[in-house]
FIVO-213014 format. One record per residue (C-alpha): residue in one letter; x, y, z; residue number from 1; chain. Coordinates in Angstrom, 2 decimals, always signed. Layout:
BEGIN
<rec res="A" u="X" v="Y" w="Z" n="NUM" chain="A"/>
...
***
This chain:
BEGIN
<rec res="M" u="-39.20" v="-11.24" w="+21.57" n="1" chain="A"/>
<rec res="K" u="-40.49" v="-8.62" w="+19.17" n="2" chain="A"/>
<rec res="V" u="-38.18" v="-6.83" w="+16.77" n="3" chain="A"/>
<rec res="Y" u="-40.21" v="-3.65" w="+16.83" n="4" chain="A"/>
<rec res="T" u="-40.49" v="-1.41" w="+19.89" n="5" chain="A"/>
<rec res="K" u="-42.40" v="+1.43" w="+18.26" n="6" chain="A"/>
<rec res="N" u="-39.89" v="+3.91" w="+19.77" n="7" chain="A"/>
<rec res="G" u="-38.42" v="+4.27" w="+16.30" n="8" chain="A"/>
<rec res="D" u="-41.82" v="+5.40" w="+15.10" n="9" chain="A"/>
<rec res="K" u="-41.21" v="+8.53" w="+17.15" n="10" chain="A"/>
<rec res="G" u="-37.65" v="+8.98" w="+15.87" n="11" chain="A"/>
<rec res="I" u="-36.14" v="+7.63" w="+19.10" n="12" chain="A"/>
<rec res="T" u="-33.73" v="+4.75" w="+19.69" n="13" chain="A"/>
<rec res="R" u="-31.64" v="+3.49" w="+22.61" n="14" chain="A"/>
<rec res="L" u="-27.93" v="+3.21" w="+23.04" n="15" chain="A"/>
<rec res="I" u="-26.50" v="+0.08" w="+24.68" n="16" chain="A"/>
<rec res="S" u="-26.39" v="+2.14" w="+27.88" n="17" chain="A"/>
<rec res="E" u="-30.24" v="+2.31" w="+27.62" n="18" chain="A"/>
<rec res="K" u="-30.02" v="+6.07" w="+27.13" n="19" chain="A"/>
<rec res="E" u="-32.72" v="+7.23" w="+24.72" n="20" chain="A"/>
<rec res="V" u="-31.52" v="+9.43" w="+21.88" n="21" chain="A"/>
<rec res="L" u="-32.99" v="+10.78" w="+18.67" n="22" chain="A"/>
<rec res="K" u="-32.23" v="+8.78" w="+15.56" n="23" chain="A"/>
<rec res="S" u="-30.56" v="+11.93" w="+14.28" n="24" chain="A"/>
<rec res="D" u="-28.00" v="+11.73" w="+17.12" n="25" chain="A"/>
<rec res="P" u="-24.46" v="+11.82" w="+15.64" n="26" chain="A"/>
<rec res="R" u="-23.64" v="+8.45" w="+17.29" n="27" chain="A"/>
<rec res="I" u="-26.55" v="+6.79" w="+15.52" n="28" chain="A"/>
<rec res="E" u="-25.57" v="+8.35" w="+12.20" n="29" chain="A"/>
<rec res="F" u="-21.96" v="+7.27" w="+12.75" n="30" chain="A"/>
<rec res="N" u="-22.95" v="+3.69" w="+13.57" n="31" chain="A"/>
<rec res="G" u="-25.14" v="+3.60" w="+10.47" n="32" chain="A"/>
<rec res="H" u="-22.11" v="+4.47" w="+8.36" n="33" chain="A"/>
<rec res="L" u="-20.05" v="+1.86" w="+10.24" n="34" chain="A"/>
<rec res="D" u="-22.72" v="-0.70" w="+9.41" n="35" chain="A"/>
<rec res="D" u="-22.53" v="+0.32" w="+5.75" n="36" chain="A"/>
<rec res="L" u="-18.72" v="+0.02" w="+5.75" n="37" chain="A"/>
<rec res="N" u="-18.97" v="-3.39" w="+7.43" n="38" chain="A"/>
<rec res="N" u="-21.32" v="-4.59" w="+4.69" n="39" chain="A"/>
<rec res="I" u="-19.00" v="-3.26" w="+2.00" n="40" chain="A"/>
<rec res="I" u="-16.09" v="-5.16" w="+3.55" n="41" chain="A"/>
<rec res="G" u="-18.32" v="-8.25" w="+3.71" n="42" chain="A"/>
<rec res="N" u="-18.91" v="-7.87" w="-0.01" n="43" chain="A"/>
<rec res="L" u="-15.14" v="-7.74" w="-0.56" n="44" chain="A"/>
<rec res="R" u="-14.69" v="-10.81" w="+1.61" n="45" chain="A"/>
<rec res="S" u="-17.22" v="-12.77" w="-0.47" n="46" chain="A"/>
<rec res="A" u="-14.77" v="-12.88" w="-3.39" n="47" chain="A"/>
<rec res="D" u="-12.36" v="-15.73" w="-4.04" n="48" chain="A"/>
<rec res="L" u="-9.47" v="-14.43" w="-1.92" n="49" chain="A"/>
<rec res="P" u="-6.43" v="-16.00" w="-0.33" n="50" chain="A"/>
<rec res="R" u="-7.38" v="-17.39" w="+3.10" n="51" chain="A"/>
<rec res="E" u="-5.20" v="-14.93" w="+5.05" n="52" chain="A"/>
<rec res="L" u="-6.82" v="-11.94" w="+3.33" n="53" chain="A"/>
<rec res="H" u="-10.29" v="-13.35" w="+3.96" n="54" chain="A"/>
<rec res="V" u="-9.46" v="-13.75" w="+7.67" n="55" chain="A"/>
<rec res="E" u="-7.91" v="-10.28" w="+7.82" n="56" chain="A"/>
<rec res="L" u="-11.01" v="-8.60" w="+6.37" n="57" chain="A"/>
<rec res="Y" u="-13.18" v="-10.60" w="+8.78" n="58" chain="A"/>
<rec res="E" u="-11.07" v="-9.34" w="+11.71" n="59" chain="A"/>
<rec res="F" u="-11.53" v="-5.75" w="+10.53" n="60" chain="A"/>
<rec res="Q" u="-15.28" v="-6.36" w="+10.38" n="61" chain="A"/>
<rec res="K" u="-15.20" v="-7.55" w="+13.99" n="62" chain="A"/>
<rec res="A" u="-13.19" v="-4.45" w="+14.94" n="63" chain="A"/>
<rec res="L" u="-15.92" v="-2.27" w="+13.36" n="64" chain="A"/>
<rec res="F" u="-18.54" v="-4.03" w="+15.49" n="65" chain="A"/>
<rec res="L" u="-16.39" v="-3.35" w="+18.55" n="66" chain="A"/>
<rec res="V" u="-16.15" v="+0.34" w="+17.66" n="67" chain="A"/>
<rec res="S" u="-19.90" v="+0.47" w="+17.07" n="68" chain="A"/>
<rec res="A" u="-20.58" v="-1.03" w="+20.50" n="69" chain="A"/>
<rec res="I" u="-18.21" v="+1.44" w="+22.14" n="70" chain="A"/>
<rec res="I" u="-19.92" v="+4.37" w="+20.43" n="71" chain="A"/>
<rec res="A" u="-23.29" v="+3.07" w="+21.62" n="72" chain="A"/>
<rec res="Q" u="-22.02" v="+2.77" w="+25.21" n="73" chain="A"/>
<rec res="D" u="-20.82" v="+6.36" w="+25.63" n="74" chain="A"/>
<rec res="K" u="-17.32" v="+5.22" w="+26.62" n="75" chain="A"/>
<rec res="S" u="-14.05" v="+4.18" w="+25.11" n="76" chain="A"/>
<rec res="D" u="-11.92" v="+1.35" w="+26.48" n="77" chain="A"/>
<rec res="I" u="-10.61" v="-0.49" w="+23.45" n="78" chain="A"/>
<rec res="E" u="-7.03" v="+0.78" w="+23.18" n="79" chain="A"/>
<rec res="K" u="-5.48" v="-2.70" w="+23.09" n="80" chain="A"/>
<rec res="E" u="-7.77" v="-4.01" w="+20.34" n="81" chain="A"/>
<rec res="I" u="-7.49" v="-0.87" w="+18.22" n="82" chain="A"/>
<rec res="N" u="-3.69" v="-0.76" w="+18.53" n="83" chain="A"/>
<rec res="L" u="-3.54" v="-4.39" w="+17.40" n="84" chain="A"/>
<rec res="A" u="-5.76" v="-3.66" w="+14.39" n="85" chain="A"/>
<rec res="I" u="-3.59" v="-0.64" w="+13.47" n="86" chain="A"/>
<rec res="N" u="-0.49" v="-2.83" w="+13.66" n="87" chain="A"/>
<rec res="I" u="-2.06" v="-5.48" w="+11.40" n="88" chain="A"/>
<rec res="L" u="-3.05" v="-2.81" w="+8.87" n="89" chain="A"/>
<rec res="E" u="+0.46" v="-1.35" w="+8.79" n="90" chain="A"/>
<rec res="I" u="+2.16" v="-4.75" w="+8.48" n="91" chain="A"/>
<rec res="R" u="-0.09" v="-5.76" w="+5.56" n="92" chain="A"/>
<rec res="M" u="+0.37" v="-2.44" w="+3.75" n="93" chain="A"/>
<rec res="D" u="+4.15" v="-2.64" w="+4.17" n="94" chain="A"/>
<rec res="S" u="+4.09" v="-6.17" w="+2.77" n="95" chain="A"/>
<rec res="W" u="+2.08" v="-5.12" w="-0.28" n="96" chain="A"/>
<rec res="L" u="+4.18" v="-1.99" w="-0.82" n="97" chain="A"/>
<rec res="N" u="+7.26" v="-4.21" w="-1.10" n="98" chain="A"/>
<rec res="E" u="+5.63" v="-5.82" w="-4.14" n="99" chain="A"/>
<rec res="I" u="+4.21" v="-2.80" w="-5.96" n="100" chain="A"/>
<rec res="D" u="+5.18" v="+0.70" w="-7.02" n="101" chain="A"/>
<rec res="L" u="+2.77" v="+3.46" w="-6.09" n="102" chain="A"/>
<rec res="I" u="+2.28" v="+5.97" w="-8.86" n="103" chain="A"/>
<rec res="P" u="+1.69" v="+9.50" w="-7.50" n="104" chain="A"/>
<rec res="K" u="-1.39" v="+10.15" w="-9.62" n="105" chain="A"/>
<rec res="F" u="-5.13" v="+10.19" w="-9.04" n="106" chain="A"/>
<rec res="I" u="-6.79" v="+6.97" w="-10.15" n="107" chain="A"/>
<rec res="I" u="-10.11" v="+7.07" w="-11.99" n="108" chain="A"/>
<rec res="P" u="-12.18" v="+4.20" w="-10.52" n="109" chain="A"/>
<rec res="G" u="-14.02" v="+1.76" w="-12.73" n="110" chain="A"/>
<rec res="S" u="-11.38" v="-0.22" w="-14.62" n="111" chain="A"/>
<rec res="D" u="-12.38" v="-3.47" w="-12.86" n="112" chain="A"/>
<rec res="P" u="-15.46" v="-4.54" w="-10.84" n="113" chain="A"/>
<rec res="Y" u="-13.48" v="-5.79" w="-7.83" n="114" chain="A"/>
<rec res="L" u="-11.25" v="-2.70" w="-7.79" n="115" chain="A"/>
<rec res="Y" u="-14.44" v="-0.66" w="-7.79" n="116" chain="A"/>
<rec res="K" u="-15.61" v="-2.52" w="-4.65" n="117" chain="A"/>
<rec res="I" u="-12.28" v="-1.90" w="-2.91" n="118" chain="A"/>
<rec res="N" u="-12.53" v="+1.81" w="-3.77" n="119" chain="A"/>
<rec res="I" u="-16.07" v="+1.94" w="-2.38" n="120" chain="A"/>
<rec res="A" u="-14.69" v="+0.57" w="+0.90" n="121" chain="A"/>
<rec res="R" u="-11.93" v="+3.20" w="+0.86" n="122" chain="A"/>
<rec res="T" u="-14.25" v="+6.13" w="+0.23" n="123" chain="A"/>
<rec res="K" u="-16.80" v="+4.92" w="+2.79" n="124" chain="A"/>
<rec res="C" u="-14.00" v="+4.61" w="+5.31" n="125" chain="A"/>
<rec res="R" u="-13.03" v="+8.25" w="+4.64" n="126" chain="A"/>
<rec res="I" u="-16.62" v="+9.30" w="+5.38" n="127" chain="A"/>
<rec res="V" u="-16.55" v="+7.32" w="+8.64" n="128" chain="A"/>
<rec res="E" u="-13.25" v="+8.95" w="+9.57" n="129" chain="A"/>
<rec res="V" u="-14.66" v="+12.47" w="+9.07" n="130" chain="A"/>
<rec res="L" u="-17.78" v="+11.64" w="+11.07" n="131" chain="A"/>
<rec res="F" u="-15.64" v="+10.22" w="+13.87" n="132" chain="A"/>
<rec res="V" u="-13.61" v="+13.43" w="+14.05" n="133" chain="A"/>
<rec res="K" u="-16.91" v="+15.28" w="+14.52" n="134" chain="A"/>
<rec res="L" u="-17.88" v="+12.86" w="+17.29" n="135" chain="A"/>
<rec res="L" u="-14.50" v="+13.23" w="+18.95" n="136" chain="A"/>
<rec res="N" u="-15.04" v="+16.97" w="+19.17" n="137" chain="A"/>
<rec res="S" u="-18.24" v="+16.49" w="+21.18" n="138" chain="A"/>
<rec res="L" u="-17.71" v="+13.23" w="+23.09" n="139" chain="A"/>
<rec res="D" u="-14.87" v="+11.46" w="+24.86" n="140" chain="A"/>
<rec res="Y" u="-13.59" v="+8.65" w="+22.62" n="141" chain="A"/>
<rec res="S" u="-10.12" v="+7.32" w="+21.98" n="142" chain="A"/>
<rec res="P" u="-8.22" v="+9.46" w="+19.47" n="143" chain="A"/>
<rec res="N" u="-6.58" v="+6.20" w="+18.35" n="144" chain="A"/>
<rec res="L" u="-9.80" v="+5.46" w="+16.52" n="145" chain="A"/>
<rec res="I" u="-8.92" v="+8.26" w="+14.08" n="146" chain="A"/>
<rec res="V" u="-5.63" v="+6.49" w="+13.44" n="147" chain="A"/>
<rec res="F" u="-7.50" v="+3.21" w="+12.90" n="148" chain="A"/>
<rec res="F" u="-9.92" v="+4.68" w="+10.33" n="149" chain="A"/>
<rec res="N" u="-7.10" v="+6.56" w="+8.59" n="150" chain="A"/>
<rec res="R" u="-5.02" v="+3.37" w="+8.33" n="151" chain="A"/>
<rec res="L" u="-8.05" v="+1.36" w="+7.20" n="152" chain="A"/>
<rec res="S" u="-8.72" v="+3.74" w="+4.31" n="153" chain="A"/>
<rec res="D" u="-5.00" v="+3.67" w="+3.42" n="154" chain="A"/>
<rec res="Y" u="-5.20" v="-0.12" w="+3.54" n="155" chain="A"/>
<rec res="F" u="-7.99" v="-0.15" w="+0.97" n="156" chain="A"/>
<rec res="F" u="-6.03" v="+2.24" w="-1.27" n="157" chain="A"/>
<rec res="V" u="-2.96" v="+0.00" w="-1.17" n="158" chain="A"/>
<rec res="F" u="-5.12" v="-3.15" w="-1.46" n="159" chain="A"/>
<rec res="A" u="-6.58" v="-1.80" w="-4.71" n="160" chain="A"/>
<rec res="R" u="-3.13" v="-1.08" w="-6.16" n="161" chain="A"/>
<rec res="Y" u="-1.92" v="-4.53" w="-5.08" n="162" chain="A"/>
<rec res="W" u="-5.01" v="-6.23" w="-6.54" n="163" chain="A"/>
<rec res="A" u="-4.56" v="-4.40" w="-9.84" n="164" chain="A"/>
<rec res="K" u="-0.92" v="-5.39" w="-10.13" n="165" chain="A"/>
<rec res="K" u="-1.44" v="-9.02" w="-9.12" n="166" chain="A"/>
<rec res="N" u="-4.30" v="-9.41" w="-11.58" n="167" chain="A"/>
<rec res="G" u="-2.76" v="-7.48" w="-14.49" n="168" chain="A"/>
<rec res="I" u="-5.43" v="-4.77" w="-14.39" n="169" chain="A"/>
<rec res="K" u="-4.57" v="-1.48" w="-16.08" n="170" chain="A"/>
<rec res="E" u="-5.79" v="+1.43" w="-14.01" n="171" chain="A"/>
<rec res="D" u="-6.77" v="+4.76" w="-15.52" n="172" chain="A"/>
<rec res="Y" u="-5.04" v="+7.87" w="-14.20" n="173" chain="A"/>
<rec res="W" u="-6.35" v="+11.38" w="-14.12" n="174" chain="A"/>
<rec res="T" u="-4.08" v="+14.06" w="-15.48" n="175" chain="A"/>
<rec res="K" u="-4.74" v="+17.77" w="-15.08" n="176" chain="A"/>
<rec res="G" u="-6.14" v="+19.19" w="-18.29" n="177" chain="A"/>
<rec res="Q" u="-7.80" v="+15.99" w="-19.48" n="178" chain="A"/>
***
């Protein structure tokens, strides 16, 4: 089997449904950003983490592959899986929020290398969420995917605060007028 088809040389690719589309198709762009987010989460997972957190991040990576496959198929039938992922995200955030106090200020990233990686995941997830909203306006996908991406970016925000507290990392806050 060859990796190259030469269709890409003409700016064309195929969806799982075998439908040919331009590489500039919003679904292809979206899946490229999903791939990027998945790699960022993989980078987070490569750290020395508690086993349950490692498994959790791995499950979110698998959910992103599922979403990517659905986008490439032109249909949406993943309600059960997405609802389960949303539930896991909410349970974990609630657990962390019981252990930390959120400060209602903007955080200036960069006080710790691992926090920086978590924030990259959060911001990439926000980009994916916006792109999905654009897709939803033109194609028929589950609106629950918006909830999933919104919760996932919230998860990374809370994860960063939790990581900072558990590791004694002082975060820098932005104050108007600084």
